[in-house]
Each structure stands twice: as structure tokens, then as C-alpha cells.
All heavy atoms as a GROMACS GRO file, in nm:
protein
  447
    1MET      N    1   0.616   5.042   0.638
    1MET     CA    2   0.529   4.953   0.708
    1MET      C    3   0.517   4.998   0.853
    1MET      O    4   0.598   4.963   0.937
    1MET     CB    5   0.580   4.810   0.702
    1MET     CG    6   0.584   4.748   0.566
    1MET     SD    7   0.630   4.576   0.584
    1MET     CE    8   0.558   4.513   0.438
    2ALA      N    9   0.416   5.074   0.878
    2ALA     CA   10   0.399   5.131   1.013
    2ALA      C   11   0.359   5.024   1.113
    2ALA      O   12   0.387   5.034   1.231
    2ALA     CB   13   0.292   5.240   1.008
    3GLY      N   14   0.294   4.917   1.068
    3GLY     CA   15   0.248   4.813   1.159
    3GLY      C   16   0.361   4.730   1.218
    3GLY      O   17   0.347   4.669   1.322
    4LEU      N   18   0.476   4.730   1.151
    4LEU     CA   19   0.588   4.649   1.198
    4LEU      C   20   0.688   4.730   1.280
    4LEU      O   21   0.792   4.677   1.318
    4LEU     CB   22   0.661   4.585   1.078
    4LEU     CG   23   0.579   4.486   0.996
    4LEU    CD1   24   0.660   4.436   0.878
    4LEU    CD2   25   0.534   4.369   1.082
    5SER      N   26   0.659   4.855   1.312
    5SER     CA   27   0.754   4.935   1.387
    5SER      C   28   0.772   4.882   1.529
    5SER      O   29   0.879   4.892   1.587
    5SER     CB   30   0.709   5.082   1.390
    5SER     OG   31   0.584   5.092   1.456
    6GLY      N   32   0.669   4.825   1.588
    6GLY     CA   33   0.680   4.768   1.722
    6GLY      C   34   0.752   4.634   1.722
    6GLY      O   35   0.798   4.588   1.826
    7PHE      N   36   0.764   4.573   1.607
    7PHE     CA   37   0.831   4.443   1.598
    7PHE      C   38   0.979   4.453   1.630
    7PHE      O   39   1.038   4.362   1.690
    7PHE     CB   40   0.810   4.388   1.457
    7PHE     CG   41   0.859   4.248   1.437
    7PHE    CD1   42   0.792   4.140   1.493
    7PHE    CD2   43   0.972   4.222   1.360
    7PHE    CE1   44   0.835   4.010   1.475
    7PHE    CE2   45   1.016   4.093   1.342
    7PHE     CZ   46   0.949   3.987   1.399
    8SER      N   47   1.044   4.565   1.595
    8SER     CA   48   1.187   4.580   1.619
    8SER      C   49   1.219   4.598   1.766
    8SER      O   50   1.333   4.577   1.807
    8SER     CB   51   1.242   4.697   1.538
    8SER     OG   52   1.179   4.818   1.580
    9ALA      N   53   1.120   4.635   1.847
    9ALA     CA   54   1.145   4.655   1.989
    9ALA      C   55   1.140   4.524   2.069
    9ALA      O   56   1.175   4.522   2.186
    9ALA     CB   57   1.042   4.752   2.047
   10LEU      N   58   1.099   4.417   2.005
   10LEU     CA   59   1.088   4.289   2.074
   10LEU      C   60   1.223   4.222   2.086
   10LEU      O   61   1.315   4.246   2.008
   10LEU     CB   62   0.992   4.198   1.998
   10LEU     CG   63   0.847   4.243   1.986
   10LEU    CD1   64   0.771   4.148   1.896
   10LEU    CD2   65   0.782   4.253   2.121
   11ALA      N   66   1.235   4.134   2.184
   11ALA     CA   67   1.357   4.055   2.202
   11ALA      C   68   1.370   3.956   2.085
   11ALA      O   69   1.269   3.915   2.027
   11ALA     CB   70   1.352   3.981   2.334
   12PRO      N   71   1.494   3.917   2.054
   12PRO     CA   72   1.513   3.825   1.942
   12PRO      C   73   1.434   3.693   1.956
   12PRO      O   74   1.381   3.642   1.858
   12PRO     CB   75   1.663   3.797   1.942
   12PRO     CG   76   1.722   3.916   2.007
   12PRO     CD   77   1.621   3.963   2.108
   13LYS      N   78   1.428   3.640   2.076
   13LYS     CA   79   1.355   3.513   2.096
   13LYS      C   80   1.207   3.534   2.071
   13LYS      O   81   1.141   3.448   2.012
   13LYS     CB   82   1.379   3.464   2.238
   13LYS     CG   83   1.336   3.322   2.261
   13LYS     CD   84   1.383   3.270   2.395
   13LYS     CE   85   1.363   3.122   2.405
   13LYS     NZ   86   1.416   3.067   2.528
   14THR      N   87   1.154   3.649   2.111
   14THR     CA   88   1.013   3.679   2.089
   14THR      C   89   0.985   3.698   1.940
   14THR      O   90   0.883   3.653   1.890
   14THR     CB   91   0.974   3.805   2.167
   14THR    OG1   92   1.010   3.788   2.304
   14THR    CG2   93   0.826   3.832   2.156
   15LYS      N   94   1.079   3.762   1.870
   15LYS     CA   95   1.063   3.777   1.724
   15LYS      C   96   1.056   3.641   1.656
   15LYS      O   97   0.973   3.619   1.567
   15LYS     CB   98   1.181   3.856   1.666
   15LYS     CG   99   1.182   4.002   1.698
   15LYS     CD  100   1.303   4.064   1.631
   15LYS     CE  101   1.328   4.204   1.679
   15LYS     NZ  102   1.448   4.263   1.618
   16ASN      N  103   1.145   3.552   1.700
   16ASN     CA  104   1.146   3.417   1.641
   16ASN      C  105   1.013   3.346   1.666
   16ASN      O  106   0.961   3.277   1.578
   16ASN     CB  107   1.260   3.334   1.698
   16ASN     CG  108   1.395   3.382   1.648
   16ASN    OD1  109   1.404   3.453   1.550
   16ASN    ND2  110   1.500   3.344   1.719
   17LEU      N  111   0.958   3.362   1.785
   17LEU     CA  112   0.830   3.298   1.816
   17LEU      C  113   0.716   3.357   1.733
   17LEU      O  114   0.627   3.284   1.688
   17LEU     CB  115   0.798   3.312   1.965
   17LEU     CG  116   0.883   3.226   2.059
   17LEU    CD1  117   0.853   3.260   2.204
   17LEU    CD2  118   0.855   3.079   2.033
   18VAL      N  119   0.719   3.487   1.712
   18VAL     CA  120   0.615   3.552   1.631
   18VAL      C  121   0.623   3.503   1.486
   18VAL      O  122   0.522   3.469   1.424
   18VAL     CB  123   0.628   3.706   1.639
   18VAL    CG1  124   0.540   3.774   1.535
   18VAL    CG2  125   0.595   3.754   1.778
   19VAL      N  126   0.744   3.497   1.432
   19VAL     CA  127   0.762   3.450   1.294
   19VAL      C  128   0.724   3.304   1.283
   19VAL      O  129   0.655   3.264   1.189
   19VAL     CB  130   0.909   3.473   1.248
   19VAL    CG1  131   0.935   3.405   1.115
   19VAL    CG2  132   0.937   3.622   1.239
   20ALA      N  133   0.766   3.222   1.380
   20ALA     CA  134   0.730   3.079   1.377
   20ALA      C  135   0.579   3.061   1.385
   20ALA      O  136   0.522   2.976   1.316
   20ALA     CB  137   0.798   3.006   1.491
   21GLY      N  138   0.513   3.138   1.468
   21GLY     CA  139   0.368   3.129   1.479
   21GLY      C  140   0.299   3.169   1.350
   21GLY      O  141   0.203   3.105   1.307
   22GLY      N  142   0.348   3.274   1.287
   22GLY     CA  143   0.290   3.318   1.160
   22GLY      C  144   0.309   3.216   1.050
   22GLY      O  145   0.217   3.186   0.974
   23LEU      N  146   0.428   3.158   1.042
   23LEU     CA  147   0.455   3.056   0.941
   23LEU      C  148   0.372   2.930   0.966
   23LEU      O  149   0.320   2.869   0.872
   23LEU     CB  150   0.604   3.020   0.939
   23LEU     CG  151   0.695   3.128   0.882
   23LEU    CD1  152   0.842   3.088   0.900
   23LEU    CD2  153   0.666   3.152   0.735
   24THR      N  154   0.361   2.891   1.092
   24THR     CA  155   0.280   2.774   1.126
   24THR      C  156   0.134   2.796   1.089
   24THR      O  157   0.070   2.707   1.032
   24THR     CB  158   0.294   2.742   1.275
   24THR    OG1  159   0.432   2.720   1.305
   24THR    CG2  160   0.216   2.618   1.314
   25ALA      N  161   0.083   2.914   1.121
   25ALA     CA  162  -0.057   2.944   1.087
   25ALA      C  163  -0.077   2.942   0.935
   25ALA      O  164  -0.179   2.890   0.887
   25ALA     CB  165  -0.095   3.080   1.144
   26PHE      N  166   0.020   2.995   0.862
   26PHE     CA  167   0.010   2.994   0.716
   26PHE      C  168   0.010   2.853   0.661
   26PHE      O  169  -0.073   2.817   0.575
   26PHE     CB  170   0.126   3.075   0.656
   26PHE     CG  171   0.130   3.068   0.505
   26PHE    CD1  172   0.041   3.140   0.429
   26PHE    CD2  173   0.223   2.987   0.440
   26PHE    CE1  174   0.044   3.134   0.291
   26PHE    CE2  175   0.227   2.980   0.303
   26PHE     CZ  176   0.136   3.053   0.228
   27VAL      N  177   0.101   2.770   0.709
   27VAL     CA  178   0.112   2.632   0.660
   27VAL      C  179  -0.016   2.554   0.690
   27VAL      O  180  -0.070   2.484   0.604
   27VAL     CB  181   0.235   2.562   0.721
   27VAL    CG1  182   0.232   2.412   0.696
   27VAL    CG2  183   0.363   2.622   0.664
   28PHE      N  184  -0.068   2.565   0.813
   28PHE     CA  185  -0.191   2.495   0.846
   28PHE      C  186  -0.309   2.548   0.766
   28PHE      O  187  -0.397   2.473   0.724
   28PHE     CB  188  -0.221   2.502   0.997
   28PHE     CG  189  -0.145   2.400   1.076
   28PHE    CD1  190  -0.049   2.439   1.168
   28PHE    CD2  191  -0.168   2.266   1.059
   28PHE    CE1  192   0.021   2.346   1.242
   28PHE    CE2  193  -0.100   2.170   1.132
   28PHE     CZ  194  -0.003   2.211   1.224
   29GLY      N  195  -0.311   2.678   0.742
   29GLY     CA  196  -0.418   2.736   0.661
   29GLY      C  197  -0.416   2.681   0.519
   29GLY      O  198  -0.521   2.644   0.465
   30VAL      N  199  -0.299   2.673   0.458
   30VAL     CA  200  -0.288   2.618   0.323
   30VAL      C  201  -0.324   2.471   0.323
   30VAL      O  202  -0.394   2.423   0.233
   30VAL     CB  203  -0.145   2.639   0.268
   30VAL    CG1  204  -0.121   2.560   0.140
   30VAL    CG2  205  -0.118   2.787   0.245
   31TYR      N  206  -0.280   2.397   0.424
   31TYR     CA  207  -0.311   2.253   0.432
   31TYR      C  208  -0.462   2.230   0.440
   31TYR      O  209  -0.517   2.150   0.364
   31TYR     CB  210  -0.241   2.192   0.553
   31TYR     CG  211  -0.281   2.049   0.579
   31TYR    CD1  212  -0.228   1.946   0.501
   31TYR    CD2  213  -0.372   2.016   0.679
   31TYR    CE1  214  -0.266   1.814   0.524
   31TYR    CE2  215  -0.409   1.886   0.702
   31TYR     CZ  216  -0.356   1.785   0.625
   31TYR     OH  217  -0.393   1.656   0.646
   32PHE      N  218  -0.529   2.299   0.532
   32PHE     CA  219  -0.671   2.276   0.550
   32PHE      C  220  -0.752   2.327   0.430
   32PHE      O  221  -0.850   2.265   0.390
   32PHE     CB  222  -0.723   2.339   0.679
   32PHE     CG  223  -0.681   2.261   0.800
   32PHE    CD1  224  -0.595   2.315   0.893
   32PHE    CD2  225  -0.725   2.131   0.820
   32PHE    CE1  226  -0.554   2.244   1.004
   32PHE    CE2  227  -0.687   2.058   0.931
   32PHE     CZ  228  -0.601   2.114   1.023
   33TYR      N  229  -0.709   2.436   0.368
   33TYR     CA  230  -0.774   2.484   0.247
   33TYR      C  231  -0.762   2.380   0.136
   33TYR      O  232  -0.859   2.349   0.066
   33TYR     CB  233  -0.713   2.617   0.202
   33TYR     CG  234  -0.765   2.661   0.069
   33TYR    CD1  235  -0.890   2.722   0.056
   33TYR    CD2  236  -0.691   2.640  -0.048
   33TYR    CE1  237  -0.939   2.762  -0.067
   33TYR    CE2  238  -0.738   2.680  -0.170
   33TYR     CZ  239  -0.862   2.740  -0.180
   33TYR     OH  240  -0.911   2.778  -0.302
   34THR      N  241  -0.642   2.324   0.121
   34THR     CA  242  -0.618   2.225   0.015
   34THR      C  243  -0.699   2.098   0.041
   34THR      O  244  -0.760   2.042  -0.052
   34THR     CB  245  -0.469   2.191   0.008
   34THR    OG1  246  -0.396   2.311  -0.015
   34THR    CG2  247  -0.441   2.093  -0.106
   35MET      N  248  -0.701   2.052   0.164
   35MET     CA  249  -0.778   1.931   0.196
   35MET      C  250  -0.927   1.952   0.172
   35MET      O  251  -0.996   1.861   0.125
   35MET     CB  252  -0.754   1.888   0.342
   35MET     CG  253  -0.618   1.834   0.368
   35MET     SD  254  -0.585   1.686   0.272
   35MET     CE  255  -0.453   1.742   0.168
   36ARG      N  256  -0.977   2.070   0.202
   36ARG     CA  257  -1.118   2.098   0.178
   36ARG      C  258  -1.147   2.105   0.029
   36ARG      O  259  -1.248   2.055  -0.019
   36ARG     CB  260  -1.158   2.229   0.246
   36ARG     CG  261  -1.308   2.252   0.246
   36ARG     CD  262  -1.342   2.381   0.310
   36ARG     NE  263  -1.283   2.488   0.228
   36ARG     CZ  264  -1.336   2.607   0.216
   36ARG    NH1  265  -1.444   2.638   0.284
   36ARG    NH2  266  -1.281   2.698   0.141
   37ALA      N  267  -1.057   2.167  -0.047
   37ALA     CA  268  -1.077   2.180  -0.191
   37ALA      C  269  -1.068   2.046  -0.261
   37ALA      O  270  -1.148   2.015  -0.349
   37ALA     CB  271  -0.973   2.277  -0.248
   38VAL      N  272  -0.974   1.963  -0.221
   38VAL     CA  273  -0.956   1.833  -0.286
   38VAL      C  274  -1.064   1.736  -0.241
   38VAL      O  275  -1.115   1.657  -0.319
   38VAL     CB  276  -0.815   1.777  -0.254
   38VAL    CG1  277  -0.803   1.632  -0.299
   38VAL    CG2  278  -0.709   1.862  -0.319
   39GLY      N  279  -1.101   1.740  -0.115
   39GLY     CA  280  -1.199   1.646  -0.063
   39GLY      C  281  -1.342   1.686  -0.092
   39GLY      O  282  -1.434   1.616  -0.051
   40GLY      N  283  -1.364   1.794  -0.164
   40GLY     CA  284  -1.498   1.839  -0.191
   40GLY      C  285  -1.579   1.745  -0.278
   40GLY      O  286  -1.699   1.733  -0.264
   41THR      N  287  -1.514   1.676  -0.369
   41THR     CA  288  -1.583   1.581  -0.456
   41THR      C  289  -1.529   1.441  -0.428
   41THR      O  290  -1.416   1.423  -0.389
   41THR     CB  291  -1.560   1.615  -0.605
   41THR    OG1  292  -1.421   1.610  -0.632
   41THR    CG2  293  -1.614   1.752  -0.637
   42ASP      N  294  -1.613   1.344  -0.451
   42ASP     CA  295  -1.576   1.207  -0.423
   42ASP      C  296  -1.578   1.127  -0.553
   42ASP      O  297  -1.626   1.014  -0.557
   42ASP     CB  298  -1.672   1.149  -0.320
   42ASP     CG  299  -1.609   1.037  -0.240
   42ASP    OD1  300  -1.485   1.023  -0.247
   42ASP    OD2  301  -1.683   0.967  -0.170
   43GLU      N  302  -1.528   1.186  -0.660
   43GLU     CA  303  -1.533   1.124  -0.791
   43GLU      C  304  -1.448   0.997  -0.798
   43GLU      O  305  -1.486   0.899  -0.860
   43GLU     CB  306  -1.488   1.223  -0.898
   43GLU     CG  307  -1.579   1.342  -0.913
   43GLU     CD  308  -1.523   1.445  -1.008
   43GLU    OE1  309  -1.422   1.417  -1.074
   43GLU    OE2  310  -1.581   1.554  -1.015
   44LEU      N  311  -1.333   1.000  -0.734
   44LEU     CA  312  -1.245   0.884  -0.739
   44LEU      C  313  -1.309   0.765  -0.670
   44LEU      O  314  -1.307   0.653  -0.724
   44LEU     CB  315  -1.111   0.916  -0.673
   44LEU     CG  316  -1.006   0.804  -0.673
   44LEU    CD1  317  -0.974   0.764  -0.817
   44LEU    CD2  318  -0.881   0.848  -0.600
   45GLN      N  319  -1.369   0.785  -0.554
   45GLN     CA  320  -1.435   0.676  -0.484
   45GLN      C  321  -1.552   0.622  -0.564
   45GLN      O  322  -1.576   0.501  -0.568
   45GLN     CB  323  -1.480   0.720  -0.345
   45GLN     CG  324  -1.530   0.605  -0.258
   45GLN     CD  325  -1.422   0.501  -0.233
   45GLN    OE1  326  -1.308   0.532  -0.207
   45GLN    NE2  327  -1.461   0.374  -0.243
   46ALA      N  328  -1.627   0.709  -0.629
   46ALA     CA  329  -1.739   0.665  -0.712
   46ALA      C  330  -1.689   0.580  -0.828
   46ALA      O  331  -1.752   0.479  -0.864
   46ALA     CB  332  -1.817   0.785  -0.763
   47ALA      N  333  -1.577   0.618  -0.890
   47ALA     CA  334  -1.521   0.541  -1.001
   47ALA      C  335  -1.472   0.404  -0.953
   47ALA      O  336  -1.490   0.304  -1.022
   47ALA     CB  337  -1.407   0.618  -1.066
   48ILE      N  338  -1.411   0.399  -0.834
   48ILE     CA  339  -1.365   0.272  -0.778
   48ILE      C  340  -1.483   0.180  -0.751
   48ILE      O  341  -1.480   0.060  -0.783
   48ILE     CB  342  -1.282   0.297  -0.651
   48ILE    CG1  343  -1.150   0.364  -0.687
   48ILE    CG2  344  -1.258   0.166  -0.576
   48ILE    CD1  345  -1.071   0.413  -0.567
   49ASP      N  346  -1.589   0.235  -0.692
   49ASP     CA  347  -1.709   0.153  -0.664
   49ASP      C  348  -1.771   0.099  -0.793
   49ASP      O  349  -1.812  -0.016  -0.798
   49ASP     CB  350  -1.811   0.236  -0.586
   49ASP     CG  351  -1.764   0.268  -0.445
   49ASP    OD1  352  -1.672   0.200  -0.394
   49ASP    OD2  353  -1.820   0.364  -0.386
   50LYS      N  354  -1.776   0.183  -0.895
   50LYS     CA  355  -1.833   0.139  -1.023
   50LYS      C  356  -1.749   0.028  -1.085
   50LYS      O  357  -1.801  -0.070  -1.136
   50LYS     CB  358  -1.841   0.260  -1.118
   50LYS     CG  359  -1.907   0.229  -1.249
   50LYS     CD  360  -1.918   0.355  -1.332
   50LYS     CE  361  -1.982   0.326  -1.467
   50LYS     NZ  362  -1.993   0.445  -1.550
   51PHE      N  363  -1.617   0.044  -1.078
   51PHE     CA  364  -1.526  -0.059  -1.130
   51PHE      C  365  -1.544  -0.190  -1.055
   51PHE      O  366  -1.549  -0.297  -1.117
   51PHE     CB  367  -1.382  -0.010  -1.120
   51PHE     CG  368  -1.281  -0.114  -1.159
   51PHE    CD1  369  -1.259  -0.146  -1.291
   51PHE    CD2  370  -1.207  -0.182  -1.061
   51PHE    CE1  371  -1.166  -0.243  -1.327
   51PHE    CE2  372  -1.115  -0.278  -1.095
   51PHE     CZ  373  -1.094  -0.308  -1.230
   52GLU      N  374  -1.553  -0.183  -0.924
   52GLU     CA  375  -1.571  -0.305  -0.844
   52GLU      C  376  -1.705  -0.372  -0.875
   52GLU      O  377  -1.714  -0.495  -0.880
   52GLU     CB  378  -1.560  -0.274  -0.695
   52GLU     CG  379  -1.417  -0.243  -0.652
   52GLU     CD  380  -1.406  -0.205  -0.507
   52GLU    OE1  381  -1.510  -0.186  -0.440
   52GLU    OE2  382  -1.293  -0.194  -0.459
   53ASP      N  383  -1.810  -0.293  -0.895
   53ASP     CA  384  -1.940  -0.350  -0.932
   53ASP      C  385  -1.933  -0.422  -1.066
   53ASP      O  386  -1.985  -0.533  -1.081
   53ASP     CB  387  -2.048  -0.242  -0.935
   53ASP     CG  388  -2.085  -0.192  -0.796
   53ASP    OD1  389  -2.055  -0.263  -0.698
   53ASP    OD2  390  -2.142  -0.082  -0.789
   54LEU      N  391  -1.867  -0.360  -1.165
   54LEU     CA  392  -1.853  -0.422  -1.296
   54LEU      C  393  -1.769  -0.550  -1.287
   54LEU      O  394  -1.800  -0.651  -1.351
   54LEU     CB  395  -1.789  -0.324  -1.394
   54LEU     CG  396  -1.874  -0.207  -1.438
   54LEU    CD1  397  -1.793  -0.110  -1.522
   54LEU    CD2  398  -1.995  -0.256  -1.516
   55LYS      N  399  -1.667  -0.548  -1.206
   55LYS     CA  400  -1.581  -0.665  -1.189
   55LYS      C  401  -1.658  -0.779  -1.124
   55LYS      O  402  -1.645  -0.895  -1.165
   55LYS     CB  403  -1.460  -0.627  -1.104
   55LYS     CG  404  -1.358  -0.738  -1.089
   55LYS     CD  405  -1.240  -0.690  -1.008
   55LYS     CE  406  -1.142  -0.803  -0.984
   55LYS     NZ  407  -1.032  -0.764  -0.897
   56ASN      N  408  -1.739  -0.747  -1.024
   56ASN     CA  409  -1.819  -0.850  -0.956
   56ASN      C  410  -1.924  -0.909  -1.049
   56ASN      O  411  -1.952  -1.027  -1.043
   56ASN     CB  412  -1.884  -0.792  -0.831
   56ASN     CG  413  -1.784  -0.766  -0.720
   56ASN    OD1  414  -1.677  -0.828  -0.717
   56ASN    ND2  415  -1.818  -0.676  -0.630
   57LYS      N  416  -1.982  -0.828  -1.138
   57LYS     CA  417  -2.082  -0.877  -1.232
   57LYS      C  418  -2.016  -0.972  -1.335
   57LYS      O  419  -2.077  -1.069  -1.376
   57LYS     CB  420  -2.150  -0.761  -1.304
   57LYS     CG  421  -2.248  -0.687  -1.216
   57LYS     CD  422  -2.312  -0.572  -1.290
   57LYS     CE  423  -2.405  -0.494  -1.197
   57LYS     NZ  424  -2.465  -0.378  -1.267
   58GLN      N  425  -1.894  -0.937  -1.375
   58GLN     CA  426  -1.824  -1.022  -1.472
   58GLN      C  427  -1.783  -1.154  -1.410
   58GLN      O  428  -1.782  -1.257  -1.477
   58GLN     CB  429  -1.700  -0.950  -1.527
   58GLN     CG  430  -1.732  -0.836  -1.619
   58GLN     CD  431  -1.608  -0.763  -1.665
   58GLN    OE1  432  -1.498  -0.790  -1.618
   58GLN    NE2  433  -1.625  -0.669  -1.757
   59ASP      N  434  -1.750  -1.153  -1.281
   59ASP     CA  435  -1.709  -1.275  -1.213
   59ASP      C  436  -1.826  -1.368  -1.187
   59ASP      O  437  -1.811  -1.490  -1.177
   59ASP     CB  438  -1.640  -1.242  -1.078
   59ASP     CG  439  -1.502  -1.178  -1.098
   59ASP    OD1  440  -1.449  -1.187  -1.211
   59ASP    OD2  441  -1.452  -1.118  -1.002
   60SER      N  442  -1.944  -1.313  -1.177
   60SER     CA  443  -2.063  -1.394  -1.145
   60SER      C  444  -2.111  -1.477  -1.264
   60SER      O  445  -2.097  -1.451  -1.375
   60SER     CB  446  -2.178  -1.306  -1.101
   60SER     OG  447  -2.141  -1.235  -0.986
   0.00000   0.00000   0.00000
């Protein structure tokens, strides 16, 4: 891994910050990707609205 050869020259505290930044970026990336993928459809809300409409019609 030629790209990581400069990483060993850094101070330990700097290495920790680089690793923490990379992990944080990864976690936020996965979180936002998941939220976008899950929130893409609103099927659950549509089913809830339909159920409430049917319930209101039966109560009337």
C-alpha cells in the first residue's frame, strides 16, 4: 500500500485523529445512505392513512 507510507511518519495523536475522522465519515455515510434508501417510499404512512379512513367510515 504505497498510499499509506506517509501515514507512519505522523505522530500517534495525528494518526488517531485521521482514523477517527475516517470512521466518523464512514458511519455518517452509511447512516445517510440508509435513511435515504428507507425514506424513499412512504408506503407505511399511506397504509396508516388508509386504515384511519376505514376506521372513521366504520365509526360514522
